[in-house]
C-alpha positions in Angstrom: 14.4 -30.2 17.4 12.0 -28.1 15.4 11.3 -27.5 11.5 10.5 -24.2 10.4 9.4 -23.0 6.9 11.2 -19.9 5.8 9.8 -18.0 2.6 6.7 -15.8 2.6 6.8 -16.8 -1.4 6.2 -20.3 -3.8 9.6 -21.4 -3.3 10.1 -23.3 0.2 13.1 -23.0 2.1 13.0 -25.1 5.5 15.4 -24.7 8.6 15.9 -27.6 10.8 17.4 -26.5 14.1 19.0 -29.0 17.1 18.8 -26.7 20.4 20.6 -29.2 22.3 23.6 -29.1 19.9 22.7 -25.5 19.0 23.1 -26.6 15.1 21.3 -26.0 12.0 20.4 -26.9 8.1 18.7 -25.3 5.6 17.2 -27.1 2.9 16.5 -25.9 -0.7 17.9 -21.9 0.5 17.0 -19.5 -2.2 19.4 -16.8 -2.9 17.2 -14.0 -3.2 16.2 -14.7 0.6 19.9 -14.9 1.8 20.1 -11.4 3.7 17.2 -13.2 6.0 19.0 -16.4 6.4 21.9 -14.6 7.5 19.8 -12.2 9.8 18.2 -15.5 11.4 21.4 -16.9 11.8 22.9 -13.9 13.5 19.5 -13.5 15.9 20.3 -17.3 16.8 23.9 -16.6 17.9 23.0 -13.8 19.7 20.8 -15.8 21.8 23.7 -18.1 22.1 27.4 -17.8 20.3 27.5 -21.7 20.1 24.6 -21.5 17.1 25.9 -23.0 13.8 25.1 -23.3 10.5 26.0 -27.2 9.7 24.9 -27.6 5.9 22.3 -26.8 3.3 20.8 -29.4 1.2 19.4 -28.9 -2.3 16.7 -31.4 -3.3 17.6 -31.2 -7.1 19.2 -28.8 -9.0 16.2 -25.9 -9.5 15.0 -24.4 -12.8 13.0 -21.5 -11.1 15.8 -19.6 -8.5 19.0 -19.7 -8.2 20.1 -21.1 -4.9 21.7 -19.5 -2.2 23.7 -22.9 -1.2 26.7 -21.8 -2.3 26.4 -18.3 -1.3 25.7 -19.8 2.6 28.5 -21.9 2.0 31.3 -19.2 1.2 29.3 -16.9 4.5 29.5 -19.8 7.2 31.8 -22.7 6.1 28.9 -25.0 5.9 28.9 -28.4 4.3 26.8 -28.3 0.9 24.3 -31.7 0.2 23.2 -33.0 -3.0 22.6 -36.4 -4.7 25.6 -38.3 -6.3 24.6 -37.6 -9.8 24.1 -33.7 -9.5 26.4 -31.6 -11.0 27.4 -28.8 -8.9 31.0 -28.4 -8.6 30.8 -26.8 -5.3 28.6 -29.6 -3.7 31.1 -31.4 -1.2 28.7 -34.2 0.3 27.3 -36.3 -2.4 24.4 -38.5 -0.8 22.6 -41.8 -2.6 19.4 -43.6 -2.2 18.9 -45.4 1.2 22.0 -43.3 2.8 21.3 -42.6 6.4 22.6 -38.8 6.8 23.2 -37.3 10.1 23.4 -33.6 9.8 23.3 -31.2 13.0 23.2 -34.4 14.9 19.5 -35.1 13.0 18.9 -38.2 11.4 17.6 -38.0 7.8 17.2 -40.9 5.4 17.9 -40.6 1.8 15.6 -41.4 -0.5 16.4 -41.0 -4.2 13.1 -39.6 -6.3 13.9 -38.9 -9.7 11.7 -37.5 -12.4 11.7 -34.0 -12.0 15.4 -33.9 -12.5 18.1 -36.8 -12.4 19.2 -35.7 -9.0 16.1 -35.1 -7.2 16.2 -36.3 -3.5 13.4 -36.3 -0.5 15.0 -36.8 3.0 12.9 -38.4 5.6 13.0 -37.6 9.3 11.4 -39.2 12.2 12.7 -38.0 15.7 10.6 -38.3 18.5 7.4 -36.5 17.9 8.7 -35.1 14.5 7.5 -37.1 11.2 7.9 -35.1 8.0 9.1 -35.9 4.5 10.8 -33.0 3.1 9.9 -34.1 -0.9 11.7 -31.5 -3.0 9.7 -31.6 -6.4 9.0 -35.1 -6.4 5.7 -34.5 -4.5 3.5 -31.2 -4.1 0.6 -30.9 -1.7 -2.9 -32.1 -2.6 -3.7 -30.7 -6.4 -0.3 -29.6 -6.8 0.5 -32.8 -8.0 4.1 -32.7 -8.4 6.6 -31.2 -10.3 7.1 -31.1 -13.9 8.9 -33.5 -16.0 9.7 -32.1 -19.2 12.9 -30.0 -17.9 16.5 -31.4 -19.0 16.8 -34.4 -17.1 13.1 -35.2 -16.6 12.1 -38.4 -16.8 8.3 -39.4 -16.4 8.7 -43.0 -15.8 11.6 -42.6 -13.2 8.9 -40.0 -11.4 6.4 -43.1 -11.4 8.6 -45.4 -9.6 9.6 -42.3 -7.2 5.6 -41.9 -6.6 5.5 -45.6 -5.7 8.4 -45.2 -3.7 7.0 -42.4 -1.3 3.6 -44.3 -1.4 5.3 -47.2 1.1 6.7 -44.8 3.8 4.8 -44.1 7.0 1.7 -42.7 6.6 2.2 -40.3 9.3 5.2 -38.2 7.8 4.0 -34.6 7.2 4.7 -33.8 3.3 7.1 -30.8 2.9 7.6 -30.0 -0.4 9.9 -27.4 -2.1 7.6 -25.3 -3.7 3.5 -24.3 -3.2 1.7 -21.6 -5.4 -1.4 -21.5 -3.9 -1.4 -21.4 -0.1 -2.0 -25.0 0.4 -1.4 -26.5 3.8 1.3 -29.5 4.8 -0.1 -32.4 5.5 0.3 -36.5 6.3 1.0 -38.8 3.6 -1.7 -40.4 4.8 -4.0 -37.5 3.2 -2.1 -36.9 0.3 -2.9 -40.3 -1.0 -6.4 -39.3 -1.0 -6.0 -35.6 -2.4 -3.0 -35.6 -4.5 -3.9 -36.7 -8.2 -0.2 -38.4 -8.7 -0.7 -40.7 -5.6 -3.6 -42.2 -7.1 -3.6 -46.1 -8.6 -3.0 -46.0 -12.2 -0.4 -48.0 -14.5 3.2 -46.5 -15.1 2.1 -46.3 -18.9 -0.7 -43.9 -18.0 1.3 -42.0 -16.0 3.9 -41.7 -18.6 1.0 -41.4 -21.4 -0.7 -38.7 -19.8 3.1 -36.6 -18.7 4.1 -36.8 -21.9 0.8 -35.7 -24.2 0.9 -32.3 -22.0 3.6 -31.4 -24.0 3.7 -27.9 -22.1 7.1 -27.2 -22.7 10.0 -25.2 -20.5 10.1 -21.8 -20.3 13.6 -20.8 -22.1 14.3 -18.6 -18.8 14.4 -21.8 -16.9 17.6 -22.8 -19.1 19.7 -20.1 -17.9 18.2 -20.8 -14.4 19.6 -24.4 -14.2 23.0 -23.0 -15.9 23.2 -20.3 -12.9 22.9 -23.2 -10.2 25.1 -25.7 -12.6 27.8 -23.1 -12.0 27.2 -22.5 -8.3 26.0 -19.1 -8.9 26.4 -16.2 -6.1 24.8 -13.9 -8.5 20.9 -12.9 -8.7 21.5 -11.2 -12.0 23.5 -14.3 -13.7 19.6 -15.0 -14.6 16.0 -13.3 -14.9 13.4 -15.1 -12.8 9.9 -14.0 -13.1 8.1 -12.8 -9.9 7.0 -16.2 -7.8 6.2 -17.9 -11.3 4.3 -21.3 -11.1 7.1 -22.7 -13.3 7.8 -25.9 -11.6 4.2 -27.3 -11.3 3.3 -29.8 -14.3 1.2 -27.1 -15.8 3.1 -24.1 -14.4 3.2 -22.2 -17.8 -0.3 -21.1 -17.1 -2.2 -18.9 -15.0 -2.3 -19.4 -11.2 -6.4 -19.5 -11.7 -6.8 -21.8 -14.6 -6.4 -25.5 -13.0 -9.7 -24.7 -11.6 -11.9 -24.2 -14.6 -14.3 -26.4 -15.5 -14.3 -27.1 -19.3 -17.7 -28.7 -21.5 -16.7 -31.6 -23.9 -17.7 -32.3 -27.2 -17.8 -35.8 -28.9 -15.9 -35.8 -32.4 -19.2 -37.0 -34.2 -21.0 -33.7 -32.4 -18.0 -31.9 -33.7 -18.6 -33.2 -37.2 -22.2 -32.5 -36.9 -21.2 -28.8 -36.0 -19.0 -28.3 -38.8 -21.4 -29.7 -41.6 -24.0 -27.2 -40.0 -22.0 -24.1 -41.1 -22.1 -22.4 -37.6 -19.5 -20.0 -37.0 -16.9 -21.6 -34.6 -13.3 -21.6 -34.4 -11.5 -25.0 -34.5 -8.4 -24.7 -32.2 -5.7 -26.8 -32.6 -3.4 -26.9 -29.8 -0.8 -29.4 -31.0 2.7 -28.5 -32.1 2.9 -27.9 -35.8 4.9 -31.0 -37.0 2.1 -33.0 -35.8 -1.0 -31.4 -38.0 0.9 -33.1 -40.9 1.5 -36.6 -38.8 -0.4 -39.9 -38.5 -3.4 -38.5 -36.9 -4.0 -35.3 -39.4 -6.2 -33.0 -38.8 -9.2 -31.4 -39.4 -9.8 -29.1 -42.3 -9.9 -25.6 -41.2 -8.4 -25.5 -38.0 -6.1 -22.6 -36.6 -3.0 -24.1 -35.1 -1.5 -22.4 -32.0 0.5 -24.5 -29.6 -1.0 -24.7 -26.3 2.3 -23.3 -25.1 1.6 -20.4 -27.0 -2.5 -19.8 -26.1 -1.5 -17.6 -23.6 1.0 -15.3 -25.3 -1.7 -15.2 -28.3 -4.5 -14.2 -26.5 -4.8 -10.5 -28.5 -5.2 -12.7 -31.8 -7.9 -15.2 -30.6 -10.0 -12.4 -29.0 -12.5 -11.9 -32.1 -13.4 -15.4 -30.9 -13.7 -14.1 -27.2 -17.8 -14.5 -27.3 -18.0 -17.3 -30.2 -17.7 -20.9 -29.6 -14.1 -22.3 -29.7 -13.5 -25.8 -29.6 -10.0 -26.8 -28.9 -8.5 -30.0 -30.2 -5.1 -32.0 -29.4 -3.9 -35.4 -30.3 -5.8 -37.3 -27.2 -7.5 -34.4 -25.4 -5.2 -33.4 -22.5 -3.5 -30.3 -24.1 -6.5 -29.2 -25.4 -8.1 -29.2 -21.9 -5.6 -27.0 -20.6 -5.7 -24.6 -23.6 -9.1 -24.7 -23.0 -9.2 -23.5 -19.2 -6.7 -20.6 -20.0 -9.1 -19.5 -22.5 -11.9 -19.7 -20.2 -10.3 -18.3 -17.4 -9.5 -15.4 -19.5 -13.2 -14.5 -20.3 -13.8 -16.7 -23.8 -17.3 -17.2 -22.9 -18.0 -21.0 -25.0 -15.1 -23.0 -25.3 -15.2 -26.8 -25.9 -12.7 -29.5 -25.4 -13.0 -32.1 -27.7 -12.8 -35.4 -26.1 -10.2 -38.0 -27.3 -8.9 -35.8 -29.7 -7.6 -36.7 -33.0 -7.0 -40.3 -31.9 -11.2 -40.0 -31.5 -11.7 -38.3 -34.6 -9.5 -40.8 -36.5 -11.6 -44.1 -34.6 -15.4 -41.5 -35.6 -14.3 -40.9 -39.0 -13.2 -44.2 -40.1 
């Protein structure tokens, strides 16, 4: 048996091949790669006509690309495998947590790992020298964390539970995710426990609070992609997809170089002193507009641009590029993201107010 990653893009497709039985499985195939997959299968048949594609597996309903699974099923007659909660009508093998699946003579253990979507699964394969864990979007590599939970069917509480399940597996399993946007290299689950922040020890409430407070919001085009996959689309034109967008990462609506930014912070008390001093500053509140009239209130004089729109409003904010900008949200998470967006786009003096409006209320009494 051998496993090979096929795509030169962020969306990863894995070929799992049983050389003895001349059978193969494709996991998470992308419709844009259909021609390449067909060429690969034809090359295998040229080597030995007995080669067949036994099955295609989607680890979840994808929101950033149209799956090639339906098309491959039409072309090759292979089986299409997804979790039993999947809504796709063209799936013909539905699996559940704990199922021992045998495809192409290769045994795989199915783990239901919801959170990113309700139908997310991971596949554990331990066959001789091969020990891999195909995690879909339940777990990415290193600082990539995991798939976002704010798409339809997303549930950070369920995702936390799924991560605990993965942490309990054989640490020698090599993690193979469905996406990677920054050329990270697959490594063992043991290493991921030390490098991936989503696997760090934290309470369920803290994890849910962090994910919910991001409130980054999905891109509109992702809804169209989900709809295309639900109807088993074979047409790439059924949904617009930006080129290699990092859309499925938790902070995927922001640019690729944003997360590497280190942001300086300022306390609410220091912000109050700066305001009282009369300095020329921009107080940028990046919460949703309705939150400004909520119980946490707002600071007088703030400009409100929600974090999901900061990138698109850079021209509006351009006059402040060389001045002091203080970003503000409810607890500080979204404000940090907004500050990173600004700093990565050349804003020279961006500060994040620690603790957000929750800390402001406590400080101001």
